[in-house]
N, C-alpha and C positions, 0 to 999 in steps of 0.2 A: 442488541445484536443486529447486524446488518442482514437484511433479507437477500434473497437471490438477486432480485432486481437492483438493489443497492450495491451489491458486490459487483455486478456486471457494469454498472455505471462507473464505479470507482476504478475498475480494471481498465475500462475504455479511457477514462480521464488520464490515468497514469501512462498508459501505453501511447497516447498521443503526445506525451511530453518526455519520453525517454529518447536517448541518443539513438541514431541510426544503428541498426544491427544488435541493439540490446533488448529488443522487444521480447524475445523468447525467454531471456533470463529473467526479465521483470515479471513476465506472466507466471513463470514457475514459482517465484517468490510469493507473488500475490495469491496464487491458487493454494499454495501450502498454508498461508495464513488463513484464508477463507475456510479451508478444511478444519483447521484447529478451532476457528470460531464456531463452526457448525457442530463440532464435537464438544465444545465447551472447555477446551484446553488451552485457549489463547491467553497468554499471560503478559505481564509487564515486561518480562525478559524477552518475549517474542517481539514486542514493540521496540525494545532497545536494540535488538539485533536487526530487525526489519528496516528501521529508519536509515542507519548508515549504509546498508546495502543499496537501498533504493536511491539515496542521494548520489551515490557513485554512478548510477545508470542514467540519471536525468540530464537533460540539456541544461547547462549552467544558467541560461536566461529564464528557465522555468522553476528554478529551485524555490524562490520565495513564494510563488503561487502555490506550489505543491506543499510546502511546509505549512502554509495557512490551512489548507484543506486537511492535511494529516493531523493537525492539532484538533480540528473539529471531529475528525474521525476517532482519534484517541479519546476525546472527551465523551463520546458516546459510550465508551467502555468504563468511564469513571477513572481514567488514569491521569 
């Protein structure tokens, strides 16, 4: 599970790579996922919903970089 500091780093990483004006939407999605992680209710289904939403918000030139990080992130949860 990602600790508070890890969550903050991941949040900043993503927010630096989303399209202009999409930051709040991205932040809301991430904070919801972090809340579920903290509660222990974060599931494979959450990841499957999270990834497409986030991909729509990212700058196209940052997609590959973020996908690589997201795979590492998912790996930490054993998915």
